[in-house]
C-alpha positions as CSV (number, residue, x, y, z in Angstrom):
1,X,45.3,-79.5,43.9
2,X,47.8,-81.9,45.6
3,X,46.8,-83.7,48.7
4,X,48.6,-82.9,52.0
5,X,48.8,-85.2,55.0
6,X,46.8,-83.8,57.9
7,X,48.3,-85.0,61.2
8,X,46.3,-86.7,63.9
9,X,47.4,-83.9,66.2
10,X,45.6,-81.3,64.0
11,X,42.4,-83.3,64.3
12,X,42.8,-83.7,68.0
13,X,43.5,-80.0,68.4
14,X,40.2,-79.1,66.6
15,X,38.3,-81.7,68.6
16,X,39.7,-80.4,71.9
17,X,38.6,-76.9,71.0
18,X,35.2,-78.0,69.9
19,X,34.7,-79.9,73.2
20,X,35.9,-76.9,75.2
21,X,33.5,-74.5,73.4
22,X,30.6,-77.0,73.9
23,X,31.3,-76.8,77.7
24,X,31.7,-73.0,77.6
25,X,28.3,-72.8,75.8
26,X,26.7,-75.1,78.4
27,X,28.3,-73.8,81.6
28,X,29.8,-70.3,80.9
29,X,27.3,-68.2,78.9
30,X,25.3,-67.2,82.0
31,X,28.4,-66.0,83.8
32,X,29.6,-64.0,80.8
33,X,26.1,-62.4,80.5
34,X,26.3,-61.5,84.2
35,X,29.7,-60.0,83.7
36,X,28.5,-58.0,80.8
37,X,25.6,-56.6,82.8
38,X,27.9,-55.7,85.7
39,X,30.4,-53.9,83.4
40,X,27.5,-52.0,81.8
41,X,26.6,-50.7,85.3
42,X,30.2,-49.9,86.3
43,X,32.1,-48.5,83.3
44,X,29.5,-45.9,82.1
45,X,29.2,-44.6,85.7
46,X,33.0,-43.8,85.7
47,X,34.4,-47.1,86.8
48,X,37.4,-48.9,85.2
49,X,38.4,-52.3,84.1
50,X,41.9,-53.4,84.9
51,X,43.2,-56.6,83.1
52,X,46.3,-58.6,83.2
53,X,47.9,-61.9,82.1
54,X,51.2,-63.5,81.2
55,X,52.3,-64.5,77.7
56,X,49.4,-65.5,75.5
57,X,47.0,-64.6,78.3
58,X,48.5,-61.1,78.3
59,X,47.5,-60.8,74.6
60,X,44.0,-61.9,75.4
61,X,43.7,-59.3,78.2
62,X,45.0,-56.5,76.0
63,X,42.6,-57.6,73.3
64,X,39.7,-57.0,75.8
65,X,40.9,-53.6,76.9
66,X,41.3,-52.5,73.3
67,X,37.7,-53.5,72.5
68,X,36.4,-51.4,75.5
69,X,38.5,-48.3,74.8
70,X,37.9,-48.6,71.1
71,X,34.8,-50.5,70.0
72,X,33.8,-54.1,69.5
73,X,31.3,-54.0,66.6
74,X,29.1,-50.9,66.8
75,X,29.9,-47.3,67.5
76,X,29.6,-46.4,71.2
77,X,31.3,-44.3,73.9
78,X,34.8,-45.2,74.9
79,X,35.3,-46.8,78.4
80,X,38.2,-46.9,80.7
81,X,40.2,-50.1,80.5
82,X,43.9,-50.7,81.2
83,X,46.0,-53.7,80.4
84,X,48.5,-53.7,83.2
85,X,51.2,-55.8,81.4
86,X,51.2,-53.2,78.6
87,X,52.6,-50.5,80.9
88,X,56.2,-51.5,80.1
89,X,58.1,-48.9,82.0
90,X,56.0,-49.5,85.2
91,X,56.2,-53.2,84.6
92,X,60.0,-53.3,84.4
93,X,60.6,-50.7,87.1
94,X,58.4,-52.6,89.6
95,X,59.9,-55.9,88.6
96,X,63.4,-54.5,89.1
97,X,62.7,-52.8,92.4
98,X,60.1,-55.1,94.1
99,X,60.3,-58.4,92.2
100,X,58.2,-59.8,89.3
101,X,55.5,-61.1,91.7
102,X,54.5,-57.5,92.4
103,X,54.4,-56.1,88.8
104,X,50.5,-56.2,88.7
105,X,49.7,-55.7,92.4
106,X,51.6,-52.4,92.6
107,X,49.6,-51.1,89.6
108,X,46.3,-52.3,91.1
109,X,47.2,-50.2,94.1
110,X,47.8,-47.2,91.9
111,X,45.0,-47.4,89.4
112,X,42.2,-49.3,91.1
113,X,39.3,-47.7,93.0
114,X,36.6,-49.4,95.0
115,X,34.0,-50.8,92.7
116,X,36.3,-51.2,89.7
117,X,36.9,-54.6,88.1
118,X,40.1,-56.5,87.9
119,X,40.0,-59.3,85.3
120,X,42.9,-61.8,85.3
121,X,43.5,-64.4,82.7
122,X,45.7,-67.5,83.3
123,X,45.7,-70.9,81.7
124,X,47.2,-72.5,84.9
125,X,45.5,-70.3,87.5
126,X,48.8,-70.5,89.4
127,X,50.8,-67.4,88.4
128,X,52.1,-65.7,91.5
129,X,51.9,-62.2,90.1
130,X,48.2,-62.6,89.2
131,X,47.4,-64.1,92.6
132,X,49.2,-61.2,94.3
133,X,47.2,-58.7,92.2
134,X,44.0,-60.4,93.1
135,X,44.8,-60.2,96.8
136,X,45.6,-56.5,96.5
137,X,42.4,-55.9,94.6
138,X,40.3,-57.6,97.2
139,X,41.9,-55.4,99.8
140,X,41.3,-52.2,97.8
141,X,37.7,-53.1,97.1
142,X,37.8,-54.1,93.5
143,X,35.6,-56.9,92.0
144,X,38.0,-59.7,91.0
145,X,37.1,-61.9,88.1
146,X,39.3,-64.6,86.6
147,X,39.4,-66.6,83.4
148,X,41.4,-69.8,84.0
149,X,42.0,-73.3,82.9
150,X,40.5,-76.2,84.8
151,X,39.4,-75.5,88.4
152,X,40.3,-75.7,91.2
153,X,43.3,-73.4,91.2
154,X,44.8,-70.8,93.6
155,X,43.6,-67.9,91.3
156,X,40.1,-69.4,91.1
157,X,40.1,-69.7,94.9
158,X,40.9,-66.0,95.5
159,X,38.8,-64.5,92.7
160,X,35.2,-63.6,93.5
161,X,34.0,-65.2,90.3
162,X,35.8,-67.5,87.8
163,X,35.2,-68.7,84.3
164,X,37.1,-72.0,84.1
165,X,37.8,-73.7,80.8
166,X,37.9,-77.4,81.2
167,X,40.7,-78.4,78.8
168,X,44.1,-80.0,79.2
169,X,45.9,-78.1,76.4
170,X,47.2,-74.5,77.0
171,X,46.5,-73.6,73.4
172,X,42.8,-74.8,73.7
173,X,42.3,-72.8,76.9
174,X,43.7,-69.6,75.3
175,X,41.5,-70.1,72.2
176,X,38.4,-70.6,74.4
177,X,39.4,-67.5,76.4
178,X,39.4,-65.4,73.2
179,X,35.9,-66.6,72.5
180,X,34.9,-65.7,76.0
181,X,36.4,-62.2,75.6
182,X,34.4,-61.6,72.5
183,X,31.2,-62.9,74.2
184,X,31.9,-60.6,77.2
185,X,32.2,-57.7,74.8
186,X,28.9,-58.6,73.0
187,X,27.1,-58.9,76.4
188,X,28.6,-55.6,77.6
189,X,27.6,-53.7,74.4
190,X,24.1,-55.1,74.5
191,X,23.6,-54.2,78.2
192,X,25.2,-50.8,77.9
193,X,23.0,-50.1,74.8
194,X,19.9,-51.0,76.7
195,X,20.9,-48.7,79.6
196,X,21.5,-45.8,77.2
197,X,18.1,-46.4,75.6
198,X,16.2,-46.1,78.9
199,X,14.7,-42.8,79.7
200,X,16.5,-40.8,82.3
201,X,15.1,-40.3,85.8
202,X,13.9,-43.9,86.2
203,X,15.1,-43.9,89.8
204,X,17.5,-46.8,89.3
205,X,20.6,-46.6,91.5
206,X,24.0,-46.2,89.9
207,X,26.3,-49.2,90.6
208,X,29.5,-47.1,90.8
209,X,30.2,-43.5,91.8
210,X,32.1,-41.3,89.3
211,X,35.9,-41.5,89.8
212,X,37.5,-38.7,91.7
213,X,39.4,-36.1,89.6
């Protein structure tokens, strides 16, 4: 096999990702476990996850909603999760009529109910349309979580809880976000599985009321 030159940039990219994942493992696993537990109390009780991002972060958010509506690893019930940026007719109509800053906030007003979760992904934490969505969600009564790049940022400031990836490269932040999405799914599935295995009538309060028809 012929030898190929591996650029220094490639080595630096791998090292940057390894460093970011080390920090995620040290600082972020507890938060992802907490989020998984909260989703396991909210979604099976009739709540919903709304998610959004721009560009590569949109793909990460849609990856998460697909795992919840479909499945991550093991067979389990389907849960309500919507990627707001994937609603292309709504997205373009709202952008055309109200401006691009409102493309997610308007949908949060339509689909969100008190006790639901809005999860926003942004490498910069400065996207105006995500910040507007977070503000609307807080007003409606949703829980607002964010996955961002380094803190502080405007999105981290307005979200209730934030998982920040301390890295300088946009690519590294997105790659770490994908790992975080998978870890969130693992934690959710584990927590929801434990809840389904508990005997009924334990007297534990439900975290979210069923959604109105």
